N, C-alpha and C positions, 0 to 999 in steps of 0.2 A: 129423607132421600129430597138429593140437589139434582133437581131436571137438567138437562142438558138442553141448551137453548139456541138459537143464532147469535151470531156474534151482536153488540149493541148498536142501538144507531148512535152518528155521534152527534146527533144535539141533543141527549142529557149534557155530555161534556164541557157544554157549552155553559151551563150553569160554573162553571169554573171564572169564567170573566165576570160576573158578579162581584169576584173581591176588586180587581181593579177598577172596576166600576165605582164599588164604595169610596176608593181612595181617592178616583178624580171627582167625588160627589162633595167628600170633604178638603178638596183642593179650591174646587169652587167654591163654595159657601162659608168657607170656616166655622170658625163655633162651634158648639158639641159636633157639629157634621164632620172635623176633623176628623173625630174616635170610630166612624161610619165604620170600617174596617176593624178595628178590633173588636166593638160591636158585634157586628155580622159573624165574625168568624167564632171567637170565644162565649159570646150568651147566645145568637140566633142559633149556630149552626148545633150546638148539642143537642139544643132542644129538639131542632128538625130531624134530629139523626133519631131522639127516641121516636117522638110520630113517625116518621117516614118507615124508619127500621129496617130492615137488612134485607141485602137482593144476596144469597146462596146458590142461583142459576150459574152455573157452570158451560160457556162458551163454548157451540164447538170451535173449536180451534185449526179446522184444516180449512187454510183459505183459497182452495179451491170453489171457484164459480161466484167470489165475492164480485160486487158488482166493480167498476176502476172510477166511479162517480163516490160509491162507500169510502173508497181508500182515499182518496182525492179530500172526499170530508174531514177523514180522521186526521190526515195527514195538514191540512190548512188549519186547522184547530190550534193546532202546535207551531206551523207556521210564524201565526200573526203574532205568537206574544213578542217576537222579539222588537218590530217597530211601534205596539204599544206599551211596551217594558222603555225603549228609548224615549217614547212621547213623554210617558208618564214624571219619569223622573228629569226630565227634561223641564216639564213643566214646573215641578218640581222645586228645584233649582233655581229657577228665575226667581217660581213666588216666593218664596222664603226671603228673596235679598228686596224685593219692587212691592211687597205688601207687608200692611203694619198687622203680624198676628201677634198676639202673645203667647207666652211659657206655655198655658197648659195646650193654645193651638198650635202652640210648631211641636211641643212633645208628644199631640197627638198623632198628627201628619205623621212626623218622622217613624212613628208606630205601626200606622198604618201603614203608610208603603212598603216600611219593610215589613209588615206581614203579608203584603202583595208580592213583594219579592221572594218572600221566602215559601211562601207558600205556592205562589204563580210562576213564577220564574224560572226558580231553583228544581221545582218539579217538571214544569218544560225541560227546562236544562237537562236534567236528570234522563228522561224519555228521549231524545233526540242523541245523547253521550253512547248511546248505546245502537244506536243506526250504525251501520256501513259508512254510509254514502258521508260524502266529504264537505256535501252541504251543510246536513244536519250537524255533524259533529264540528261543524265552524260557527252554526248558527248555538249550540251549546256552546262553545267556548265564547263567544260574545254572551247571548243569556247569563254565564259564570264571572264573566269581566263586570259586568253590572253592580256587581255584587260583593268585587273585590276581592274571588272564590276560587278563580279557575284552575287553582292547583286539584278542585277535587274531581275534574276532567280526568286527572291522569290518575291518583288514589282510589275514586271509585272504583275504575274499572278493573285493574292492578294491583291495587291494593286489597280493599275493601272485599270484592265477589272473592279474591281469592282464599282470603286469611278468614272470612265470617265466622264469628263464632270460637275463636279459636283465641289463647294470649297475644297470638302477634298482631290482633286487628283491633290500632286504636279505638274507631266506633261499633266497636260490642265494649255494649254496660256489661260489669261484670254484677252478678248475684251478693246482693248490699251494699252498690256503690253507688251513691248518691248521686243527682247531678251534680252540684256545683266539684264535685271530686270529677266527675268522669269529663265536663268542658275543658279544664288544663290536657289532658292528655290526650283527647280525640281531637282540640284545636290545632294541637304542638306535635303531634303524635301523626296524622295527616299531612302537613307540611314536610316534616322531613321524610314520613315514607313515600310522598309523593317526588320528592329531589332524590330521594334514592332512586326510585323507579325512573326516572329522566337520565340520569347519570347512568345507570345501567347501560337504560339503550342506546346513547351515544356513543358509551365505549365499545359495542357490538354492532356498529354501522346503522341501528335503526334511524338515525335521526340524523342531520349535519351539524357538528361542530361547530361550537363558535358564527352559530347563524341563526335567522329566524325559527329555524326548523328545532331547533334548541328551545323546548319549551321552559325553561328556566331562565332564558331570555326577550321571549313572548311574552307571555303572562304579565310579567314585572309592567313591560313598555305599555301591555293593553290595559293594564289598570292604571298608569302614569296615565295613559291618554286620556279615559275616562275620569279621571278625578281632573284635568285640566278642562273637560268640555265643559264640567258642571264649575269650574270655578267664572270660566268664561262665562255662563251664563249668569252667575250669581256672584260673582266674586266669592271672599273667603266664607259668605252664608250659606252659599251655594253649595262651595265643596263641603265642609261640616254637613248640612245637611244628607246629600251624598252617601259620606265616611258614615252617618249615621244608621241610615235604611239600611245600606248595608252589611251594619254589624248586627242592627234587630234580624234583617235575614238573617244570615250564618248561625245565631245564634237559635233562631225556629229550627234549623236545616239538623243542627247538633240535636235538639232535644229529641227531635224524631228519630235522628240516630238511636240515640239512648233508649226509646221507647221498640223500638224494631224488635232487635233482640235481646234485652233484659233478660240477664240468668241464664242464657240457654248457650251451651257448650259442645262442641263437638269433640267426640272423643280422639285421640292417641293409639295409634297402631303400633304395633310389634313393632312395622320398620321405622317409625320416626314421625313418619307420615300423620295426617289427619283422616279419616272417614270422610266420604263424600257428604257435600252439603244436601241435606234432604227436608222435607219441610216443616220437622219440627224442631228447625234452627231458626226462625222469623217467626214474631206475631203476627198474625192474621186480622185484619177487620173487614166487616160486609155490611156496615152503615152505607147505606144507597146515597147520601146525599155528600159525606165527606170523600166518598171514591169517586163521585162525579167532578168535584171541584180536583181534587188531586190525579185526577187520570189514571185511576183505577190503584195508586201509587200504595195504597193498603192492602191487596193481595198481593202482600211481599215474600210471601212465603214460596208463592208460586213464582214470582220474580228472579229470585236465588236458584230456584229447580232451572229454569230454563230464563235466562237473561235478556238473550235477541228477544223473546218474544213481545210483540207489542201491546201496549197497553190494555187492547178493548179487546184481543184474548185471552186475557189473563184470568186464573181462573180461581177462584173462591177454592181452596184446599180446605175437607173440614176435619182431616187429621193433623191441620198444623194445629199448635196456641193458637184462643182467641182472644183476644185485646177485651175486657167487657164493658167499654168504651169507645167512639170513634175519638182519631190524631186529636180532635180539639179538645178533647176533656181530657184526652191523655197526656199533652203538654201542659194543661193545666197543673196536675195530678203530679205531675213529675216537679215541679218548683216548689213542692210540699213534700219533703222527703219524707216525712213519720206518716201519710197519707198514702204515699206512692209504697210506701216496703207494705204497708199492710195491704193495700188491695195487689199486690202483684208478687210477693216473696212465695205464698203459699202456692199460686200456680207456679211459679218458673219450678219451683222445688217437685213438683208431680211431674211436671215434664221432663225434669234432672234424672227421676226415679226410672219413670218410662224407659227415657234411654240407655238407663247403664244397664236398664234389666233386656232389653233388645239387645239382639248381634249387629254387632258395629257393619253399618255398610263398604262397601270398596273404596282404597284408597283415595283422595281425593286428588284427580289428574290437570290439575291449578284451573284457570279464568276459561268460564265458559262463553 
């Protein structure tokens, strides 16, 4: 049984701020501390996930009666990430140019801040880009600019959510596809898809041509401005640091994409369309600590069922395929293809067989 529960308090989700805090400690102290975020996320967190266990409670997702202060606390836990992200990256760009870090320290700092950007800034941006308000969508764009990946705001909403678990989605890993094979496909395919989507929006008059309303122009300008800011703070070392952490963050994002839908697929119907997205098309994880870190991103099946549902109301769906560990451990496993396939191929095959035996859902009606 999975008991219904009131929406969770905002306080546990502030555990996410431990990740940039670890990066700040690394910047302040240097030495072995420069690897703090790497250790926290990929060593300490999988252990604590096992100790703290699963949270399978299903929140009552009717927001009626939710106190305004509770809603404000949820929102502030997201909004505060942008100034923190800018401060941390600015500090890092300045520090690498003005302090005598050694090679191992620099590697640790780039990895640590990249993990903080990937696990923190991108996760928060993902939540905000699904909101309807312009303010929150702007925050999402700026956070994605901080990792040189703002086109994700286009492709994720209008590409991935429409085509997930079909051959048309570059961010859905196929059964048997290794991470090294997946990464070029999702990186290049996502960029090409975002370009096509925005071009069509401009053609249909949904975006202003030859102006900043066209994100094919605005996003490169934003990335250039961010890179210029890093250069002003730290010269060439600062700019290289900025690009390095962005590379780590984007790779982490795409490894998580690999984990989230590996081997799952929707069926094509007789009319050529695909069945509606269901809980069976995304891997779910109920590990308590990582869901606090990632604002319930691991409740990914429910996110695809109802993409507009805010993070605190996402439900654990027991009818979705369940990962054997939280995202941190699964990302490490994905880096070793034989171990990944040993752990995941049989699980995916079970769900594909169940999918083929069940009657197909109604045709998908596009973006939700």
